[in-house]
TORVEX-286747 format. One record per atom (N, C-alpha, C): x, y, z; residue in one letter. Coordinates in steps of 0.2 Angstrom, whole numbers, plus 2048, in hexadecimal, padded with zeros to 3 digits. Atoms other than C-alpha are relative to their C-alpha. Layout:
BEGIN
XYZA/...
% end
This chain:
BEGIN
8017FD7FAM/A85D8AE14M/7FF7FB805M/8008057FBK/A8AD7FE23K/7FE802807K/8037FD7F9G/A85D8AE32G/7F88007FFG/8098007FFI/A73D8DE37I/7FE807801I/8037FA800K/A68D9BE39K/7FA800806K/8068017FBK/A5ED9EE4AK/7FA8027FEK/809800801A/A4BD9CE49A/7FE805804A/8037FB7FCL/A41DAAE4EL/7FA7FE802L/8068037FCC/A33D9FE53C/8027FA804C/8008067FBL/A31D91E5FL/8007FA7FDL/801805803L/A35D82E59L/7FF7F9804L/8028057FBV/A2ED72E5EV/8047F97FDV/7FD805802L/A3BD64E5DL/7FE7F9803L/801808800L/A37D52E5AL/8057FC7FFL/7FB803802F/A45D46E5CF/8007F9803F/8018087FCS/A48D33E60S/805801806S/7FC7FF7FAV/A4ED30E71V/8057F8800V/7FC806800A/A57D1FE6BA/808802801A/7FA7FF7FEL/A68D1FE71L/8067FB7FCL/7FC804802A/A77D19E68A/8057FD806A/7FC8047FBL/A82D0CE72L/8088037FFL/7F97FE800P/A93D13E77P/8057FB7FFP/7FC805801V/AA1D0BE71V/807800805V/7FC7FF7FAT/AAED06E7ET/8077FE7FDT/7F9800802A/AC1D08E7BA/804805803A/7FB7FD7FDN/AD0D12E81N/7FF8077FEN/8037F9803A/ACED24E81A/8048037FBA/7FC7FD806S/AD3D2EE72S/7FE8077FFS/8017F7800T/AD2D41E76T/807802802T/7F87FC7FFN/AE6D44E77N/800800806N/8007FF7F7G/AE4D41E8AG/7FD805803G/8037F97FDH/AD9D50E8CH/7FA7FE803H/8068007FCT/ACAD51E99T/7FB8047FDT/8057FC804A/ABAD58E94A/801807802A/7FF7F97FFQ/ABFD68E9EQ/8058037FDQ/7FB7FD805E/ACED6AE94E/7FE8027FAE/8027FE806A/AC5D69E85A/7FC806800A/8057FB7FFL/AB8D76E8BL/804807800L/7FB7FB801A/AC7D81E8FA/8028027FAA/7FE7FD806W/ACDD80E7EW/7FA8037FCW/8057FD803A/ABCD84E77A/7FF808801A/8017F97FER/ABAD94E81R/8068047FER/7FB7FD803A/ACAD99E7BA/8008037F8A/8027FF806Q/AC4D99E6AQ/7FC8067FEQ/8057FB802V/AB6DA5E6CV/8038077FDV/7FD7FA803G/AB9DB5E61G/8057FF7FAG/7FC802805K/AC4DABE55K/7FC7FE7F9K/803803805S/AC0DA8E43S/8047F97FDS/7FC807802L/AC5D95E3FL/7FF7FE7FAL/802802807D/AC6D90E2DD/8057F9800D/7FB805801Y/ACED7DE2EY/8027FE7F9Y/800802807D/ACDD78E1DD/8018057FAD/8007FA805G/ACDD89E14G/7FC7FF7FBG/806800805V/ABDD85E0BV/7F9804803V/8067FC7FEY/AADD91E0DY/801803806Y/8007FC7FAG/AB4D9BE1BG/8007FC806G/8018027FAA/AB2D98E2DA/7FA7FE802A/8068037FFQ/AA4D8CE2FQ/7FF7FC807Q/8008047FAC/A9DD82E3DC/8047FA801C/7FC807800V/AA6D72E38V/807802801V/7F87FE7FFD/AB7D7CE39D/801800807D/7FE8007F8L/AB5D7EE4CL/8007F8802L/8018077FEI/AB1D6CE4EI/8067FC7FDI/7F9804802K/AC1D67E43K/805802804K/7FA7FD7FAY/ACCD71E4EY/7FE7FD806Y/8018047FAY/AC3D69E5DY/8037F9800Y/7FD806801Y/AC6D58E56Y/8087FF800Y/7F87FF801D/AD8D5DE52D/803801808D/7FD8007F8F/ADBD62E65F/7FF7FA803F/8018067FDL/AD4D52E6AL/8037FB7FDL/7FB805803G/AE0D49E5EG/7FD7FB7FCG/803804805C/AD3D42E51C/7FE8037FBC/8027FC805A/AD3D4FE44A/7FD7FD7F9A/801803806S/AD3D42E36S/7F77FD800S/808803800Y/AC0D3DE3CY/7FB8067FEY/8047FA800A/AB9D4FE3AA/7FE8017F8A/801800807R/AB1D4DE29R/7F88027FER/8077FF802G/AA0D54E20G/7FE806803G/8057F97FDN/A93D62E23N/7FE7FD807N/8028017FAG/A8CD63E34G/7FA7FC801G/806805800C/A7DD57E31C/8047F9800C/7FC806802D/A8BD4AE2CD/8027FC807D/7FD8017F9Y/A91D49E3EY/7FB7FA804Y/8058057FEA/A81D3EE41A/8017FA7FFA/7FE807802T/A89D30E38T/8077FF7FET/7F9801802N/A9BD33E34N/8047FC805N/7FB8037FCA/AA9D28E3AA/801802808A/7FE7FD7FAL/AADD2AE4DL/8077FD801L/7F98037FCP/ABFD28E56P/7FE7FB804P/8018057FBS/AC1D19E60S/7FE802807S/8017FF7F9G/AB9D1AE71G/7FA8067FEG/8067FB800W/AACD29E6BW/7F97FD800W/808803800A/A9AD26E6CA/7FC8057FDA/8047FC804R/A8CD2EE62R/7F87FF804R/8058017FDY/A7BD31E6BY/7FA8047FEY/8057FC803Q/A6BD36E63Q/7FB802804Q/8047FC7FBG/A60D42E6DG/801800807G/7FE8027F9A/A6AD40E7CA/801807803A/7FC7FB7FDQ/A6DD4EE8AQ/8078017FFQ/7F97FF801P/A7ED55E86P/8037FF806P/7FA8007FBQ/A8CD53E91Q/8058067FFQ/7FB7FB801P/A9AD61E93P/8057FD7FBP/7FC802805G/AA6D5FE85G/7FD7FD7F9G/803803805D/A99D56E7AD/8008057F9D/8007FC806I/A99D5BE67I/7F87FF7FFI/8077FF802L/A86D61E63L/7FF7FF7F8L/801802808V/A80D5AE52V/7F88037FFV/8077FD802Y/A71D63E49Y/7FF7FD7FAY/801802806S/A68D5CE3BS/7FF8067FBS/8027FC805G/A64D64E2AG/7F9803800G/8077FE802N/A54D6EE26N/8008037F9N/8027FC807D/A4CD78E17D/8048067FFD/7FD7F97FFS/A55D88E1CS/8087FE7FFS/7FA8017FFN/A65D80E20N/8027F8800N/800806801P/A67D6FE18P/8087FC803P/7F9803800Y/A7AD6CE1EY/8007FE808Y/7FF8027F8G/A77D6BE31G/803805804G/7FD7FD7FDH/A80D71E3EH/8057FD806H/7FC8047FAV/A8ED6CE4CV/802807804V/7FE7FC7FBA/A94D75E5DA/8027FB805A/7FD8047FAI/A9CD71E6DI/7FB802806I/8057FF7FBY/A91D70E7DY/804800807Y/7FD7FF7FAE/A96D76E8FE/7FA800804E/8068017FBA/A84D78E96A/7FB8027FCA/8057FF802D/A73D7AE91D/7FF8077FBD/7FF7FA803R/A75D8CE8DR/8078047FFR/7F87FE801V/A88D8DE8BV/8037FB7FAV/7FD804805T/A8DD86E7AT/8058057FBT/7FB7FC804Y/A9AD8BE6DY/7FF7FF7F9Y/802802807H/A97D8DE5BH/8048047FBH/7FC7FC806Q/A9FD94E4BQ/7FA8017FAQ/8057FF805N/A93D9CE3DN/7F9800802N/8078007FEL/A85D9EE48L/7FD8077FEL/8027FA803D/A7ADABE41D/8048037FBD/7FC7FD806Y/A86DADE32Y/805803802Y/7F97FD7FDN/A94DB3E3EN/8057FB800N/7FB805801Q/AA3DABE39Q/806800804Q/7FC8017FBW/AABDAAE48W/7FE7FC807W/8038047FBV/AAADA0E58V/7FE805806V/8037FC7FBV/A9DDA6E65V/7FE7FA805V/8048037FBC/A97DA0E76C/7FA802800C/8087FE800S/A85D9FE75S/7FB7FE806S/8058037FBS/A77D9FE81S/7F97FF7FDS/806803802Y/A6AD99E77Y/8007F9803Y/8018087FEQ/A62D88E7DQ/8037FC7FBQ/7FD804805Y/A6CD7BE75Y/7FC7FC7FBY/805804805N/A5DD72E6DN/7FB8057FEN/8057FA802R/A54D83E68R/8028047FBR/7FE7FD807L/A5DD87E58L/7FD7FF7FBL/805800805G/A57D89E47G/8017F97FCG/800807803N/A5DD77E41N/7FE7FB807N/8028047FAP/A56D68E4CP/8067FD803P/7FA8017FCY/A61D62E59Y/7FF7F87FEY/801807802W/A66D4FE54W/8047FC807W/7FE8027F9G/A71D4BE63G/808801800G/7F97FE7FEV/A84D49E69V/8057FC7FDV/7FA804800I/A95D42E65I/803801805I/7FC8007FAR/A9ED3EE75R/8067FD800R/7F9803801P/AB0D3DE75P/8027FD806P/7FD8057F9D/AB9D30E81D/805805803D/7FB7FC7FBF/AC0D3DE8CF/8037FC806F/7FC8047FBV/ACDD38E99V/7FC804806V/8037FE7FBS/AC5D3AEAAS/805804804S/7FC7FB7FCA/ACBD49EB5A/8037FC806A/7FF8037FBP/AD5D43EC3P/7FC800807P/8047FF7F8V/ACCD3FED5V/804800806V/7FC7FF7FBS/AD3D44EE5S/8007F9803S/7FD8067FDA/ADDD36EEDA/804802807A/7FC7FF7F9T/AE1D36F00T/8047FA803T/7FB8067FFW/AF0D2BF04W/8017FF808W/7FF8017F8E/AF3D23F16E/8067FB7FEE/7FA804802G/B05D1CF14G/8038017FAG/7FE8087FEP/B0FD12F0EP/803801808P/7FF8027F8T/B11D0DF22T/8057FA7FET/7FC8057FFL/B20D02F24L/8007FD806L/8008047F9T/B1FCF4F33T/8057FA800T/7FC807800S/B2ACE5F37S/8058017FBS/7FB800803V/B39CEBF2FV/8067FD803V/7FB8047FET/B47CDEF2FT/8058027FBT/7FA7FF804E/B58CDDF27E/7FE7FE7F8E/801803807T/B50CD3F18T/7F88007FET/807800803N/B3DCD7F18N/7FC806803N/8037FB7FCA/B30CE4F1DA/7F87FF7FDA/8087FF801T/B1BCE6F1DT/7FF8067FET/8027F9801V/B15CF5F15V/7F8800800V/808800801S/B02CFAF16S/7FF808800S/8037F9802G/AF7D09F12G/7F98017FDG/8067FF803K/AE8D0FF0BK/7FF8077FBK/8037F9804V/AE0D1CEFDV/7FA800800V/8067FD801T/AD1D24EFET/7FD8047FBT/8017FC805F/AC9D2BEEFF/7F8804801F/8067FB7FFG/ABDD3AEEDG/7FA7FE7FDG/806804802Q/AB0D2EEE5Q/8017FA7FEQ/7FF808801T/AADD1CEE0T/8038007F9T/7FE802807L/AB8D16ED3L/8027F9800L/801807801K/ABBD06ECBK/8097FF7FFK/7F98027FFT/ACDCFFECFT/8027FA7FBT/7FE806804T/AD6CF4EC2T/8067FE802T/7F98027FDS/AE7CF3ECAS/802804805S/7FD7FD7FAA/AEFCF6EDAA/8067FC802A/7FA8027FFG/B00CF3EE1G/805803803G/7FB7FE7FDM/B11CF7EE8M/8058007FCM/7F9800803R/B22CFDEE0R/805801806R/7FA8007FCL/B33CFAEE8L/8068037FCL/7FB7FD802Y/B41D05EE5Y/807801804Y/7FB7FE7FCD/B53D07EEAD/802806802D/7FF7F97FCG/B5AD15EF4G/8018067FAG/7FF7FB805S/B5DD1FEE3S/7FB8007FCS/806800804G/B4CD1CEDCG/7FF7FC7FAG/801806804N/B4FD0DED1N/7FB7FB800N/8058067FEL/B41D01ECFL/8047FA800L/7FC8067FFI/B46CF1ED5I/7FA7FA7FFI/806804802T/B35CE8ED4T/7F9802804T/8077FF7FFY/B22CE9ED7Y/7FB7FB800Y/8068047FEY/B12CE1EDDY/7FB8027FBY/8077FE803K/B03CE0ED2K/7FD7F9800K/804806800P/AF6CD3ED4P/7FD7FD7FAP/803803806D/AEFCC8EC7D/7FA8037FED/8067FD801T/ADECCFEC7T/7FE805805T/8037FB7FCT/AD7CDFECFT/7FB8037FCT/8067FC802N/AC5CE5ECBN/7FB7FF805N/8057FE7FBY/ABBCEDED8Y/7FF807801Y/8037F97FFT/AB1CFDEDBT/800801806T/8017FF7F9S/AB3D06EEAS/803808801S/7FE7F97FFT/AB8D17EF1T/8077FF805T/7FA8007FEY/AC8D11EF9Y/8047F87FEY/7FD807802V/AD6D03EF7V/8047FF806V/7FC8007FBT/AE0CFCF05T/8077FB7FDT/7F8803802F/AF3CF5F04F/8037FD806F/7FC8047FCD/AFCCE8F0ED/8047FB7FDD/7FA804805F/B0CCE1F06F/8057FC805F/7FA8037FDN/B19CD5F0EN/8058007F9N/7FB7FF805I/B29CD8F03I/8027F97FDI/7FC807803N/B30CC6F03N/7FB7FC7FDN/806804802T/B1FCBEF01T/7FC8017F9T/8057FD806E/B15CC9EF4E/8058047FAE/7FD7FE804L/B23CD1EECL/8067FB7FDL/7FA805802Y/B2FCC2EECY/806803800Y/7FB7FE800Y/B3DCCCEF1Y/804802807Y/7FD8017F9T/B4ACCCEFFT/805807800T/7FC7FA7FEL/B51CDCF06L/8077FF801L/7F98027FFS/B63CDFF09S/801803807S/7FF7FC7F9P/B69CE4F1CP/8048077FEP/7FE7FA801G/B6DCF6F1DG/7FF8057FAG/8007FC806K/B67CFCF0DK/7F9804800K/8067FB7FFT/B5BD0BF09T/7FB7FE7FAT/806801805Y/B4BD07EFFY/7FB806801Y/8067FB801K/B3BD11EF9K/7FB7FC7FFK/806803803V/B2AD0AEF8V/7FB8057FFV/8067FC803Q/B1BD11EEFQ/7FA7FD7FEQ/806803801F/B08D0CEEEF/7FE8037F9F/8037FD806Y/AFFD0EEDDY/7F97FC7FFY/807803801T/AEDD0BED7T/7FF8037F8T/8027FE805V/AE5D0BEC6V/7F9800801V/8077FF7FFS/AD4D12EC9S/7FC8067FCS/8047FB804G/AC6D1AEBEG/8068017F9G/7FC7FF806G/AD3D17EAFG/806804803G/7FA7FB7FER/AE1D22EB8R/8047FD805R/7FC8027FBE/AEFD1EEC2E/802805806E/8007FC7FAY/AF1D25ED4Y/8077FC804Y/7FB8027FCT/B01D23EDET/802803806T/7FE7FD7FAS/B06D26EF0S/8078037FFS/7FA7FE7FFS/B16D2FEF6S/8047FA800S/7FA8057FFA/B26D25EF6A/803800807A/7FF7FE7F9V/B2AD21F08V/8077FB7FFV/7FA8037FFT/B3DD1DF0CT/8027FC805T/7FD8047FBF/B44D10F17F/8067FD800F/7F98037FFT/B54D08F1DT/7FF7FA804T/8018087FDT/B56CF5F22T/805800806T/7FB7FF7FBP/B5ECF3F33P/8067FA7FDP/7FB806802H/B6FCE8F33H/806801806H/7FB7FF7FCT/B7DCE3F3ET/8068037FET/7FA7FE803H/B8CCEDF3CH/8077FB7FEH/7FB805801S/B9BCE5F34S/8068067FES/7FA7FB800Y/BABCF1F37Y/8067FE7FDY/7F9801803Q/BBBCF2F2DQ/803808800Q/7FB7F9801N/BC9D00F2FN/7FB806804N/8037FB7FBG/BBDD09F3CG/7F98027FDG/8077FE803A/BADD09F31A/7FD7F97FEA/805805804C/B9DCFEF2DC/8017FF7F9C/7FF802807T/BA0CF6F1CT/7F87FF7FET/8077FF802I/B8CCF7F1BI/7FE8077FFI/8047F9800C/B87D08F20C/805805801C/7FB7FB7FFG/B97D11F23G/801804807G/7FF7FD7F9A/B95D14F35A/8077FE803A/7F88017FCK/BA5D16F40K/7FF7FB805K/7FF8067FAD/BAAD09F4CD/802803806D/7FF7FD7FAP/BA9D10F5DP/8077FE804P/7FB8047FDN/BB7D05F63N/8078007FCN/7FA7FF805Y/BC3D09F55Y/805805802Y/7FB7FB7FFK/BD3D10F58K/8068007FBK/7FB800806L/BDFD16F4BL/8087FF804L/7F88007FDT/BF2D11F4DT/8038057FDT/7FC7FA802A/BFFD1DF4DA/8047FF7FAA/7FC800805P/C07D21F3DP/8087FF801P/7F9801800S/C19D1CF3AS/8038067FDS/7FE7F9803V/C22D2DF37V/8087FF800V/7F8800801K/C33D2EF2FK/8028087FEK/7FF7FA801T/C3DD3EF2FT/8077FF7FAT/7FB800804D/C4AD44F22D/8018077FFD/7FE7FA802Y/C53D53F1BY/7FE8017F8Y/8007FF807L/C50D5CF0AL/8078027FEL/7FA7FD801I/C61D5DF03I/8028067FCI/7FF7FA803S/C5FD6BEF8S/7FF806804S/8017FB7FBT/C59D76F07T/8027FF808T/7FF8027FBG/C5DD6DF15G/7FB801807G/8068007FCK/C4CD6EF1DK/7FF7F9802K/8028057FDP/C46D60F27P/7F87FF7FDP/807802803Y/C35D56F21Y/7FF7FA804Y/8028087FEI/C2BD47F27I/7FB7FE7FCI/804804805K/C22D3BF1FK/7FD7F9803K/8028087FDW/C16D2BF24W/7FC7FD7FBW/804806804A/C0CD1CF1DA/7F9803801A/8068007FFA/BF9D1FF1BA/7FE7FB806A/8028047FBV/BF0D18F2AV/7F97FF7FFV/807802803A/BE0D0EF26A/7FB803805A/8057FD7FCG/BD0D16F2CG/801808802G/7FE7F77FEA/BD9D28F2FA/7FC8047FAA/8027FB805S/BCFD36F26S/804806800S/7FC7FA800K/BDCD44F2AK/8067FE805K/7FA7FF7FCY/BEDD47F32Y/801806803Y/7FE7F97FEE/BF2D55F3EE/807800802E/7F88007FFV/C05D59F40V/801806805V/7FE7FB7FBY/C0BD62F4FY/8087FF800Y/7FB7FE7FFR/C1BD6AF54R/803801806R/7FE7FD7F9S/C26D6DF63S/807800800S/7FA7FE7FFG/C37D74F67G/8047FB804G/7FC8057FCS/C3BD65F73S/7FB7F97FFS/803806800K/C35D53F74K/7FB800806K/8068007FCD/C2CD57F84D/7FD807801D/8017F77FFG/C29D6AF81G/7F77FE7FDG/8077FF802T/C16D70F7BT/8018007F8T/801800806Y/C11D6CF6BY/7FA8037FBY/8047FC804T/C07D76F5DT/7FF7FE7FAT/802804807L/BFDD71F4FL/8028047FAL/7FE7FD805L/C05D75F3FL/7FB8017FAL/806801806G/BF6D6FF33G/7FF7F9800G/804806801T/BEBD62F2ET/8027FD7F9T/
% end
C-alpha cells in the first residue's frame, strides 16, 4: 500500500530542521509557473489517476502525472517515502522539515502502519491534493493540516518554477535630436517589485519590422525596481540612419529571469527633397513647382470604319489623361473620359 491512513489521535512530529541546499540551474518545469501547476492539480480532483497501471490509483500516480505535466516524468520513481532521496530534475531542490510553498511536493516518511510513505501537492497549510488518502483511490483536496497526517511529514520537493510576470510600466521610447542620420532614444521601465536585471538594451528595426541591429551591454547585473534607457544610435548601436527612411525602436530588459519589452515606436528621419519627374526620389512627395508638359497628340482615321482617333506619347510624371471634345476649335469643350 502506497497511501496513508489518517491517524485518530494527535501525533507529535519530531523532525530535523536541517535544510538541503537548493541546486541552481535553469528552470525545468516545462515553462510553467507555480500557479499554473496548482491549476492543474485542482483540475484533477475527483479523478482516479493510474499512471503506471500497477496497484491501481496510488498517491505516487498523482505525483507521476504532476512530474509529467512539469516535463520531468522520468524522475518520478519509487514509493512515497523514496521521494526523500530519489534523483531530482535539474534545478529542483529538496528541503527536509521546511515550511512548504505553493506547488511543492509534500513527502511523508513510512511508519509501522504504512511503510511506503506518502506524497501530495501543497497549496496552503490546509489545502493539499492527495490520491489514496484514507484508501480513496481518487484525487481529493484535503483540509487536513499538511503536517498532521498518519505518516510523519518529512519535507518537500520544490520544482524550479518559472517566475510569474511582474507588472512593468513603460515610459517611452521617446525620440529626440532626430536628424537625417542619427537619433537619441530614451525611456524607463518601472517594475511592480524589485528585480535583478541581467540584460537591458534597444532593438532597431526597419519600417517593415525587420531587425537591423541592437544594443546589448557587455555586462548588466543590478537589482532595482526600475531601469532607465538613453541611447545614441550612431555611437552606441554603431549604425547610421538613412535620410527619409522609416524605422522602429524597442527597449527590452531581462529581469527576474524573464524578458520584458516596450512597445515599438515608429519614426522617420528628415531629408532634403530630391525631385525627379515631379516627385521626390526619397519619399515620393510631389514637387509643388513641377508642371507637366502637354502631350504631343496625333490624329488619324480607322480605315475600316472611317472614324477618327487620337494617340499620344506618355508624359513623364503624369498619372492620368483627360480627353475633351468640341465641335469647333474655339468652341466649348466637354470631357469625354479619363
